[in-house]
N, C-alpha and C positions, 0 to 999 in steps of 0.2 A: 546641283549647285549647293554649296555650303552656305549656311546662314550665320556661321560663327565669324565674328569680326576679329581681325588680327589685333594682338595686344601691342601696346607701345613698347613695352619691355617684355621680352619673352619670359613666360613663367610668373609674371607679376601682375596681380590684379589689385585695383584700388581698394576693394573692400576687405582684403585679407592682410594679415600681418606676415611679413617675410623677413627672414634673417638676412642682414646686410653683411655684417662682419662680427668678429669677436676679438677680445684682447685678454691676455693673461698678464697679471702684474709681474714685473721682473723682481729679482732679489733686491732691487733698489727701493722696493716698497717696505722693506723690513729694516729695523734698527741695525741688525748685523750687516746687512748689505750696504747700508749707508756708511757704517763705520769702516767696512773694508774698502769701499769706494774712496773714502777720505784718505785712508792709509795708502792706497795705491797711487794717489796723486800727490803724496806728501813731498817727495823729492823729485823735482822736475828735471834735474841734471840727466843728460842722455849719454849712453854708451852705445856707439854704433846705431844710433837712432832709437834705442829702447830706453825709456825712462828707468833710472836706477831703482826707483821704488818698486817697479814691476819685478826686476831681477831679485830684489831682496825679500819682498813680502808675498808675492803671488803663490809660489809653491808651498811655503809653510802654512799658509792660511787656506789653501784649497779645500781641505775637509770642512771648514766652517762654511764656505760658500756652497759646497755641495749639499751640506745638511740643510742650509737655509732654502736652497732650491727645492729639495725633496719635500720639505715641510710645506712650502707654498703649493706644491702640486697635490698634496694630500689634504691639507686643511685650509687652503686659501680660497680665493674667489676668482671668478672670471666675469668679464663684462661682455654682454651680448647686445649688439645694436640691431634692432629690428626696424621695420618701416614705421612703427608706431611708438616704440619704447626703447629705453636703455634698461636692460635687465641685469641684475647682479645675481649670479648663480654661485653655488658651491663649486669649487674647482673640479670636482669629480662629476658634476652635472646631475647630482641626485635631487637637488631642490633649488627653486628660485627663492632667494632671500628677500629681494625687493625689486621694484621697477619704478621708473620715472617716465611719464609721458613726454614725448619730444615737444609737444605743444606747451608744456610747462617750463621749458628751458629758455631763459632769457639771455644768459651769457655763460661763456665757458672760459675760465681762467687757467693758465698754465703756471704752476708753482714748481720751483726746484729747490730741494733741500740740500744741505751739504752732503756730499758723497754720491749724489745721483748723477752728476755730470760725467763721472767715469763710465757709467752704463748708458749714457745718452738717453736718460729717462727723466720723467717728471710726473707730477701729480696734476690731474685735471679736476677742477672744481666746477661743477655744474650749479649755476645759480638760478633761482626763480625770479619772477618779476619784482618781488618785494625784497630781493637781495639775500634771501635765505639760501643756505646750502642744501641742495636737493640730494646730491651724492658726490662723494670724492673718489675718484679713480686713482688709486695710489700706484706709483712706480711703473707707469706706462712707457714703453719704449717709443721713441719718436713722438713725443706728446703733441707737437705742433701738427703733425699729419693726422693723428687721431682727433684732435680738436677740429680740424678742417672737415674731416669725414662726418663728425657729429653735427657740425653746423650745416653742412650740405644736406644731411638727412633731415634735420629739423626744418630747413627752408623748403625742401621738396615736400615734406609732409604738409606744411602750411599751404603750399601752392595746390596740392591735390585736394585738400579740404576746401579751399576757396573755389576750385573748379567744380567739385561735386556739389557745393552749395549753389553755385550759379546755374548748373545744369538742372538741379532739383527745383529751382525757382522759376524756370521757364514754363510758360503757359502753352498748352498745345494750341496750334493754329487752326 
């Protein structure tokens, strides 16, 4: 008979740090991307359901968008959410640039700059208890979903810590 107890979540243990998800900034994180996004929404008049600005500007500016995308993939950042931290890595994964403990995050704001709406992207600003900016995640696609994921991970981390503290405080009978 086995003495190993089943885990609540397969492959996840309370004492170890596990990767939950990661995000790469979209081109909406760059000035060129925001400029293109503003340009693409400049003329809302539609022809057969397609905005006129898409027809006029997308093809001629495609090389600028592609260059911005490639630059982000080579010299940009990626954000990795673990069970304990939000980590900011070099986009190629060669080094971690900084990390923020989930326990330190008090609030997460969603900010949208002009031009980001075209990409359905925004910036997430993680604030500490004193209102200081811990990290800004620029140009994240579907920022409301990412915000909710971060909040749920932070809350789960707090509940696990409280449970482990309560278990540790128990006196043997």
